[in-house]
N, C-alpha and C positions, 0 to 999 in steps of 0.2 A: 371761610363761610360755613355756617352750620348747615348740616344736611337734613332736609325734610324727608321723612320716610312716607311713601305714598302707598295706600291700599286702593285697589280698584274693585268696586262691587259691580260685577257684570262684565262679561267679555263678548259683547255684541259689537256692532260697528264702531261705536265710540270707544269702548273699553279696549278693543284690540288696537286701534290707532294709537291711543295713549300709551298702552303697554309697549308697542314697537318703538315709539319715540323715546320713552324713558329708558328702554333697554339700550338704545344707541348711546345714551349718556347725556344728561342735562345737568350743568353745574348747579349744585345745591339741592338736587332732587334725586331720590333713589326709589326704585320700585321695590316695595317691601313684601307685598303679598297681594293676592286676589281671591275673589270668590265667584263662583259661577253656578248656575242652575244645573247644568249638565257637566258633571265633573270629568267624565271620561273624554267628552268632546273638548273641553277646555285643556285638559292635560295633553291631548294629542296636538292641539294647536300650539300650545306653548313649546312643546318639544320640536315641532316642525319649524317654528320661528327661532329656535335657539335661545329662548328666554327662560332663565333660571328664576322661577318665582313660585313660592309655595302657595298652594290653594288651601285656604283655611275657612272655617265657619265665620259668618258675619260677627258673631258674638266675640270672636277672638281677635278682631281687628285691632283693638287698643293695645294688645300685647306686641304687635308688630309695627304699628304705624302711628304717625303724628296727625295725618289727615287722610280721610277716606273720600274717594271720588265716587259718587253714586251714578252709575250708568246702567241702572237696572229698571225693571218695571215699577211703576209708581206704587204698586201694592206692597213693595218691600221697603218703602222709605223708612218706616219706623224701625224695622229690624236693622237697618244700616245706621241710622242716626243715633238711636238711643245708647248703644254701647259706647260709642265715641263721645257723645256729649256728656254722659254720666261720668266719664273720666276726665272731663275738662279739655277734650280734644276737638278737632275741627272736622267738619263734613262739607264737601262741595256738592251741592245739590243741583241736578239737572232736571229732575221731575218736579219742577217748581210749582206746577199746578197742585201737586199733592201737599204742598206746604200750606196752601190757603186755608183748608179746613182743619189744620193741625197747629194752632198757635201755641199749644203746650210744648212743642219742640223748641220754639224760640224761648219760652219761659225756662225750659230745662237748660238751654245753653247759657242763659243769663245767670241762673242759679249756680251752675257748676263751673262757670268760667270757660265754657266751650264756645264754639263759633260755627255758625252756618254761613257759608259763602255761596252766592249765586253768581256764576260767571255770565258775561254778556251773551254767550252762546250764539244763536242764529240771528240775533238782532243787531242793531246799529244805534249808537248814540244814547245808551243808558246813562252815560255821564252827563249829557246835556239835560236829560229828563230829571235826574237826581239834583242837578244844580238848580233847575227851574223850580223844583219842589221846595227848595229853601225859601222861595218867595211864594207866589200864589199862582197855581195852574188852574185855568178855567176849564179846559177840556183836553182829553187825549182820546183820539180815535185811531184805530188800526184797521187796515184792510189786508187780508191774507188771500192770496190766490195760490192754489196748489194743483198739480196734476191729480185727476180723480183718484188714481191708485193710491196716492198719499193720504187720502181721507177715508178710503174704504174700510169698513169695519168699525168706525167710530161709534161709541155707544149712543150719542145723540142721534145720529142718522138711523141707527137700528130702532131706537125707541119711537121715532117719528115716521118710520117707513119711508125714508128718503133714499133713493137709489142714485148712485153716481156712475152706474154702468152705461156704456154706450152713448155718452154725452157728445153732442156735436157743437155745442156752444156753452159758454160759461153759465153756471147755475149758482145762485146764492143759496147756500145751504144753512146759514146761521147768521143771525144778527142779535146781539145782546151784550151783556157785560163780560168782563174778563173772568169773573168768578164762574159764570154759567158756561163759558167756553172751556175753561180748564176742566170742569166737571164732565162736560159732554164730549170733549176731545182730548183725553188724558195723554195720548201718545203723540199728539200733533201740535198742541197749542201751549206748551210750556213758555213759549216766547211772550205771550200776552200776560201770563202770570208774572213773569220777571218784569215786564214793562209796568205793570200795575204796582208792584212793590217798590219800584224806583220812583214812581210818581204819586198819583192821587188815589191809589187803592183799587182793589178788584171790583168794587161796586160802582165806581164812577168811570173807570176805563172801559171804553166801548170797542167792539170789534165786529166786523163783517167778514164772513168766510165764504170764499167762492171755490167751487170745483171747476177748474178751467182746462179743457182738453187742449187749448192752444198754447199752454205754457209747459215747459219741461223742467222748470226750476221752482223752488218754493219761494214765492215772492211776498214780501211784507212792506207795506207803506204805513208810516206813522205821521199823524198831524197833531201838533201840540200848540195850544194857545195859552200863553201865560203873561203875567205882568212884566216879566223880564225879557221875553222874546217870543215870537211866533216862529215855529220851524217845522219843516217836513223832512222826513228821512225815508229812503227806500233801499231795499237790498234784495238781490236775487241769488238765492243759495243753490249751489249745485248739490243735488241729493247724494247721499252716501249709498253704500250697498243696501241700506235700509231706506226705502223711499220716503219714510216719515221723518227722516233726520238729514240735515244738511252736513256736508263735509266740514264746513267751518266750525261746527260745534266742538269737535274734538280738538281742533287747533285753538279755539278760544279757551278751552279748559287748560291746555298746556301753557298758553300765554298767562292765564290767571295764576297758575301754579308758579311759574317763573317769577311773577311779580311779588309773590309772598316773601321771597328771599332775596330780592334784587337790591343792589346798592343804589340804583336809580329807578324810581317808579314814575311812570308817565300816565297821567289821567287821574281823575278824581278818586 
C-alpha cells in the first residue's frame, strides 16, 4: 500500500487529536509535518506526546507532504491551500465557510491537478444529499442549536449587538442562507457550508441558529425535500476541548484520510 504523507496545519483541538492518532500508526498514512501559530507551545506539546514531527512553514508543506489537513483559523485558508494546490497536491479543508467566497481555489486545483477535499465533519448524511443533488432538490433547511458559549464572539452577533450571556431559554440568533451564516459565524457553521456544497448551493440552503442553554451538545437537524426522497437527519455532537467544535470532527477527518488509500471504500 502506498503511504500518504500528511501535513497538519494547526495544532488546536482537531489537529492534536489527528496528530495523536497518526502517531499511533494508521496503515497507509504517515504524519509528515505540522505548522502552528505558537511554535514554542507546539514543540512543547509534541515533545510531551512523544510525537516526532517537524514544524515547518506553510509554504514548505509541498516538500514534505502529499495532503495537508487544514485545522487552522479560516483567515489562513489561502496560505495553506495555495502552496499545495500549485504543486498539484491535495488539501482537506475544515474551514469550509471560507471556501465559499474563494472559488479561485477550486479553479487553481482544477488547473494544476490538485484536489480540495471536504470531510463530512460534524454533520450526517452528506452522501444522501449529494446523491439527491444528482436529481432535483427542492429545499434544504438546517436548524442548529448550540450552548451559548459555543456561539459567543461570533462576528454576526457582535455586529448586531446580540448577546447570548445569561440566557434562561432558547434564543434564535440567526435565520438566513448558508452563505450568510458562514460569513457571520466562521468558527461555528462550517457544517452548513459543507451541506450547501453537497446539495443546492450556499444561496438556497437555509439555516436557523439557536443559542440554547438547555443543550450541552452541538445539535444539528437537516430536512431535505427532493424528487428522489424526502429525508430528515439529526446529530448531537459532544463538544471537544474547544466548545465551538465537536469531537467527531477529528474522527471524521481520520476516517476520510483512511478512505483515500483504502482497498474498500464505503459510501459515495
